[in-house]
N, C-alpha and C positions, 0 to 999 in steps of 0.2 A: 700300331693298331692290333697286332697279334694275328696269328694264323686263322683263328675262327672268324674274325672280321673280314680278312682278305678273301676268304673262301666264298664270300657273298658278292665280291666285286665283279664288275664286268669292264673290260678294257677294249676300246675300239681303235683300230689302226685305219686311218682314213687313206683313201686313194684320191689324189687330186688329178682330175682329168686334164689332159693337154692334147687336144685333137691333132696338133701339128706333129707331134712325135709320139703318138699313142703306143705303138708297138714297143718302143724302148721303155717308156714309162711303166707299162703294165708288167714287163719282165722284172724291172727293178722293184716294183711293188711286191710281186710274189716272193722275191728273194728277201726283202726286208721283213715281210710278214713271217716267213719261216724262222728267221733269226729272232724276231720279237717273241714269237710263240714259244720257242724253246727256252729263251732266257726267263720269261715270266713263269713258265711252268716248272722250271728248275727250282724256283723259290716257293711256289705254291701251285700244286697240280690242280687244285679245285677251282682256282680263279679262271673265269671264262674270258677267252680272247677271241675277238671277232672283227668283222669289217664287212664292207669297206667304205660305208657312207656313200653307197651307190646312188646316182641320180638318174632316174628313168628319162630317156629321151635326149641325154646330153652326149651320147656317143653312139656309134653304129654297131657295137659289138654284140649287144643283146645276150642271148643264151651262151654264145661262145666264151664270154668272159668267165662264166661259172664252170663250164665244161673244162676249160684249160686249168682252172684252179684245182679241180678234183685230181688232176695228174701230178700236182705238187706234193711235197713231203707232208705238209700240214694243211688241213682245211679248217676254216674258222668254226668255233663253237657256236656262233650265231651269225646270222646275216643281218647287216644293217643298211639302211638307206635313208636318204634325206628327201623331204618334200616341201617345196614352197610353190605357191600357185603362180608359176611362171612357165612359159614354154619358150623354146629356142626358135629364133627367127633369123632371117638373113636379109641384109640390105647391101647391095653391091659387094657381096661376099664377106662383109663385115658382120660378125655374129653379135647378136644382142638378145636380151630377154624381154618378152612381152607378157603382160598379165593374162593368166588363164581364166576364161569366163565360165568354165565348167564347174557348176555348183557341187558336183560329186567327184571333183578332181582327185582327191585323196583316195577315195574308194576305187576309182578306176586305175590309179597307179598301183595300189596294192594288188589288185586283180592281175595286172600285167606282170608284176614281179612274181606272183605265184605261178603264172604261166611260163615265165622264163626259167624257173628253177628246173634243171634237167633231172631225168630219172636217176642219174648217178648219185644225186644228193638225197639223203634221207628226208622224207616228207615231213618228219616231225622236228626238223631243225628249227630253233626259235627264229622268228623274224621280227626285228625291231625297227621302228622309225625313230631314229635318235635325234633328228632335228625336223621340226614341222612348224609351219606357220602360213597364214594367208599372205603375208607380206614380209619383206626384209627391211622395209622402211621404218626408221625410228622417228619419223615425223609425219605419220599418217593417223589422223584422228579417228579413223575407223577402229583402231586398236583400243580406244577408250570407251567404246559404245556398248550398249546391250547386245548389239549384233554379234560382237566378238564372243561373248559368253555362249550365245545360241549356236554360233558357228562351231565352237569347240565341242559342245555336247552332241550336235548333229554328226560331226565327223567321227567321234568316238563310237557313237551308236552304229554308224554306217559300217565301220571296220571291226566291230565287235566280233571276236571269234576268228578273225582272219589274220591278225598279227598279235604277237605276244606282249608288246610294249609300245606305247606311243608317247613321245616326249616333245612338249611344245618348247619352242625357242622364243622367248627366254623368260627368266624369273622376274627380274626387277627392272624398272625404268632407270634405276640409279646408274647402271653401267653405260647409259647412253646420254648422260648429262653433258651439256656443252654450253657455250656462251648464249645460245638461243633458247635455253630450256629453263628460264626463270619462272615460268608459269607452273601451276600445280600439275597440269597435264600438257603434254606436247606431242602426243601421238606415238609414244614409245611402245615397243612390242612386248614389254613385260606384263605380267598379270597383277602386279602391285605397283603403285605409284612410287616415286622417289621418296615420299614421306611415309611409306609403309601402309598405305590404304588399299584394300582389295578393290580391284576393278571388277566389272561383271565377268571378265575372263577368269579372275581368281575365284569367284564364287562358283563358276562352272566346275572347277576342279574340287572345290569343297563339297558340292552336291554329289559329284561322282564318288568322292571318298566316303560319303555316308551310306552308299549302297551296301546291302548285305552280301554274304559270301556265296549264296546259292542262286543261280540264274533260273528264272522261270520262263521268260520270253521277252520279245521286243517287237515294237512296231516301227513305223516310219518316224514317229515323234516321241517315243517313250521306250524305256527299258525297265523291266520289273524283276526284283530280287526278293529273297526271303531269308530269314535266319533259321527256318525250320521249326520255329517255336511260336507260331502265330503272329509274327511281325513281318511286315512287308516294306520294302523301300523302292520307290519309283522315281525316276528322273525323267523329265520331259522338256520339250522346247518347241518354239514356233519360229524357227529361223527363216528369215526372208531372203530371197535372192537379190544380189546386187544388180543394178541396172546399168544402162549405157552411160548415165551421168557419172557413175563411179569410174568406169573403165576409160572414159574419155577425159577424166580429170587427172592432173598430175598428183601423185600420192602426197606430196608435201603441200598441196593446195586444197585439200579436202576442207569444206566449209563446216566447221564444228557447230555453227549456229543453226544450220539447216540440214542436219544429218538425214532427215526423213526423205530428202529428194534422191538419195542414192539407192533406194530399194524399189523393187517392182510393184509392191503394194503394201498397204498398212493394215490388212485385214487381220482380225483376231481368229483364233482357231479353237474349236471345241474338241477335246480329246475324250473319248469314251472308252473305258476299260472295264472288262468283266473278269473277275477272278472266280475260278470254279474250284470245287473240292475244298472249300474252306469251312472252318468251324462256324456254325450258326451263332448269331448273337450280335452284340453291339461292339463296334470298333471305333477307337479314337483315331481321327484323321487330322494330322498336322500338315499344313501346306506352307512351305517356305518358298517365296518367290522374289525374283529380281526383274524389274522392268523399269521403264523410264520414269515412273512415279515413285518407285521404292528401291533404294539401294544402289542407284546408278551414280557414280561419282561425277561423271561428266554433266549429267542433268542437274545435280545439286550445285555444281560449280557455275552452271548457267544462271541459277537463281541468285548467285552472288556477283553477277555481271562479269564473270571471268576475272575476278580480282587476282592480281599476281602477288601483291604485298600482303600475304596472310600471316597472322600472328600465331603463336603456339596454341592459344585458345581456339583460334579458328580451325587449326588442324585437328585439335581434340574434338571439336564439333563434328568435323567430317568423319572421324573414326566412329563417333556415336551413331550418326545417322546413316552411314553407309553399311546398312545391315539388311538382310532379307525381311520382307513383310511376313509375319506369321499369322496364319488363320487356323483355328482349332474348331472342329465340328465332330459330330458323331454320325456314323453311318451303320446300317444294319444289314447283316447277311442273312438271307433266307434260302432254305433248300440247297445249302452249300454254295450259293452264288452271292457275290458281292460286286455291286455296280458302282463305279466311280466316274463322275463327270467333272472335268476341269476345263475352264476357258482361259486361254492364254492370249495376251495382247501380242502385237507384232514384236518379234525378237525377245519375248519373255522366256525365262527359264524357271523351272520349279522343281522342288524335291518334295515328295509326299511320303510321309511315314504313317503306316497303319499298324495299330496295336490292338489285339483282341482284349476286350474287357470281360465280357461274360455272355 
């Protein structure tokens, strides 16, 4: 790849927790990290080496883990941790994981991580979430729904400015294919189907990628950016909380035909945004949206009676229709103020692009 390319890489050395022999494992990890850090930097000093793929709540060390690391020869160039919406429980001293019902679980975990980082560690050290997802199950139909797209945007907005990078696990359903995955969808954790069709989760990342470089502000359901030249990019969501039906159902038994019953409500939401200090005049407003009626691969598949024997032409059809709905309108800014109102259905996501005309 060449040195210039390698200089942009980041390598993470995981620490695999083992509560039964924690003290031995942690010492071995520190030694392994020191060796790895030196070997990699001998070849390319600019390449970032970090760790440790820490999981909040899965051991009792807390801040001590980081304090002891600062006493070693090398400290990571970035701190990484993992988040999946589970918490540790105990039954007759056998450890197991149960689903976490906290709708702001990722945000609360990031806050705890920030609190645990001791004063000895520079506060500007990058903090990465290198693996994150609601579920680890590859047979959970909630992964294929509009909810998953709204869940992604909600959590990125919640943690905006608190961590430097967030990586969802994983990219494609293709890596979890097995004998029971002959259908178009089967609850895989990927953001694209095994046939390369974007799920709502995939469109969530596409919308986030369309945002401009300069941050203006955010609310509970939206984030606003600008390019500094009269254009604005806004991403918004109406994510609904999962209810007791979801948490009491086995993940591989989620009813894809009645997804609505897993949410606390189905109410739409009106989002009102006022931009100030803008140029007066007419703005073109383009709204791209994904909801159960537009661009949702699971809902389109339902219209085909969940047919598993799809032809190439059927797949091509899916690729054509699994696109966001586009609405174009004009809005006017007066006295340096521009008001925008958008109504989102349950678990709908939208990207709004505003461009000044005259």
